C-alpha positions as CSV (number, residue, x, y, z in Angstrom):
1,M,0.0,0.0,0.0
2,T,1.4,3.4,-1.0
3,T,0.8,6.6,1.0
4,Q,-0.4,9.6,-1.0
5,F,0.2,13.1,0.5
6,N,-2.2,15.8,-0.3
7,P,-0.8,19.3,-0.5
8,V,-1.4,21.8,2.4
9,V,-3.4,24.7,1.0
10,C,-2.5,28.2,2.1
11,M,-4.9,31.0,1.4
12,S,-4.6,34.8,1.7
13,Y,-3.9,37.9,-0.3
14,L,-0.6,38.3,-2.0
15,A,1.3,41.6,-2.3
16,H,4.7,43.1,-2.8
17,T,6.2,44.6,0.4
18,A,9.1,47.0,0.8
19,L,10.5,47.1,4.3
20,W,12.3,50.4,5.0
21,K,14.9,50.6,7.7
22,V,15.1,54.1,9.2
23,P,17.1,55.4,12.2
24,R,14.0,56.6,14.0
25,F,10.3,56.9,13.2
26,P,9.6,60.4,11.8
27,L,7.3,62.9,13.3
28,A,4.0,63.6,11.6
29,N,4.6,65.5,8.3
30,H,8.3,65.0,8.4
31,G,10.7,62.7,6.5
32,A,13.3,60.2,7.6
33,E,16.5,58.9,6.1
34,V,16.0,55.5,4.6
35,L,19.0,53.3,5.4
36,T,18.0,50.2,3.5
37,I,15.0,48.7,1.7
38,E,14.3,45.0,1.7
39,H,11.8,43.6,-0.8
40,S,9.5,40.8,0.4
41,I,5.9,39.7,0.2
42,A,2.8,39.9,2.3
43,A,0.8,38.2,3.9
44,D,1.1,35.2,6.2
45,A,0.0,32.5,3.8
46,P,2.8,33.0,1.2
47,M,5.4,33.0,4.0
48,T,3.9,29.8,5.5
49,A,3.9,28.2,2.1
50,A,7.6,29.1,1.7
51,V,8.4,27.4,5.0
52,L,6.5,24.3,4.2
53,A,8.2,24.1,0.7
54,A,11.6,24.4,2.4
55,L,10.6,21.4,4.6
56,D,9.5,19.5,1.5
57,V,5.9,19.5,2.5
58,P,3.6,19.5,-0.6
59,T,1.9,22.9,-0.5
60,V,0.0,25.2,-2.8
61,L,-0.9,28.9,-2.4
62,L,-4.3,30.2,-3.3
63,A,-4.0,34.0,-3.7
64,N,-5.0,36.9,-5.9
65,S,-3.2,37.5,-9.2
66,V,-0.2,39.8,-9.5
67,G,0.6,42.1,-12.4
68,D,3.4,42.1,-14.8
69,D,4.7,45.4,-13.3
70,T,7.9,45.7,-11.2
71,S,6.1,44.7,-8.0
72,G,4.6,41.7,-9.6
73,I,7.9,40.6,-11.0
74,E,9.4,40.9,-7.5
75,V,6.6,38.8,-6.0
76,Q,7.0,36.1,-8.7
77,G,10.7,36.0,-8.2
78,W,10.3,35.6,-4.4
79,L,7.9,32.8,-4.9
80,Q,10.1,31.0,-7.3
81,R,13.2,31.4,-5.1
82,H,11.3,29.8,-2.2
83,G,9.7,27.0,-4.3
84,V,6.1,28.1,-3.8
85,T,3.5,26.9,-6.2
86,I,0.7,29.4,-6.8
87,T,-2.7,29.2,-8.4
88,A,-2.8,32.9,-9.3
89,N,-2.1,34.1,-12.9
90,V,-0.1,37.0,-14.0
91,R,-2.3,39.8,-15.3
92,A,-1.3,43.1,-17.0
93,T,-2.5,45.1,-14.0
94,R,-0.9,46.8,-11.1
95,S,0.2,44.4,-8.3
96,P,-0.9,45.0,-4.7
97,R,1.7,46.6,-2.4
98,A,2.1,46.9,1.3
99,D,5.0,49.0,2.6
100,A,6.3,49.3,6.1
101,Q,8.9,51.2,8.1
102,L,11.4,49.6,10.5
103,G,12.8,52.0,13.0
């Protein structure tokens, strides 16, 4: 008898994220020097799918589509580098973004 493993399904929205490292959080209506910018993805399900893929657990990500813009290309590259299979298609639209500041 053989054992068949069904994939773990991870579901959430999918967006490009830029994490900005700043020396301190700026006051309202003021700027801050950006020390570094790290490109990543949001939300929890894509990150969970990447961890499962790294552990060789069959997984699939159900998420919104991303565009063929710069943000969408970053997201697709991140998913490929982390071995995540996704059901969304690439569309010629703007990709969702979520930016954050790290102080």
